[in-house]
C-alpha angles and dihedrals in degrees: 000000000000091000093051091049091050091052091048091052091050091051092048091049092050091047091051092049092048091048090051091050091048091049092050092050092049092047092049091049092050090048091051092049092049091051090051092047091049100227130291131299129195115235130182123250135171113279090201141345112319117194118220121264093023125127111255114241130193095251091057095063139058138171132248130183120245131177112262090236090067099038110111124208088240093062116102110242098158119071092207090068089067095055113115092356134131130203116239093206130046115259130208126211114295093010111147114247114226131189094246089060092060131085130173113265112250117217103208117193092225132027091229094054126103135199119240116189120220120190130189113264141141088282101038120057128184109205091199137016109263130202137201114297093019120126128227142192119222119218118190132192117204139167121219125175090347092306116119121206139170120207144161105264099180133358137199094016114172119237108226094188140345127217115221133356133243113341089357093060110125106166149307144241115246124206113226136158120271090250094053096043095081090046092053092046090049090054091048089055103039111018116107093228137355127198122192114207124196109238128211114258106228140156092295091064094128095057111117120245111265137190115241134184121223122205109234125214091261091050089050092053090047091051090049091050091048090050091050091049090050090052092048091048090050091050092049090049092051092048091050091050092049092049090048091051091049092049091048090050091051091049092052090048091052091049089051093051091049092052091049091053090053 
């Protein structure tokens, strides 16, 4: 009995020593791996399905921990970067949110409005640096059938956002109706020159942008010529009627004289 107990104690002691050694080795390995991974960082993921082009809300996101070694610079680690942002692609639950998925939310004044970007170029000129919530008038110069004209294409157009300030200003996004968006893009592509003028922001700030037509000097001269021709035609017509009446009167007078002679 004493011999069997002694053997049992030896086995238990050896088992304890081996377990301690194994635990130490595991702990050392985990410590080494953690040092290689560089700790843990919280990143933001989707808490549920997020449709594209929707404003991100707090209940749609959550955080998970990821080893620093696997954290990309594109991962969102700061909650402030998600404020007033939308995702451009649909996300499923637990999908990682990256910076290239995010775009600033645009607060359009009307649901039927669209944003058309205009950037400085040889064709497009901004006379002044504009900022968000400014308003602009768009002047276009075109040539049609050899006739050049410059006219106001749109006026009082809201600026949704501007890119750059001061000498670094490069362009802006203009808010126009869905019907006017193709017209503005067509002018950007095919007009000879476009100038964007900063407009005064007055009491009629809420008026929608509208397309207007300006009568050019040539059109004015043409209208004046047409008016003169119309007047001359009217005068000729009146003279013809008067002459006709006179001739008819003379004919009646002759008939009367003839009847009297008879």
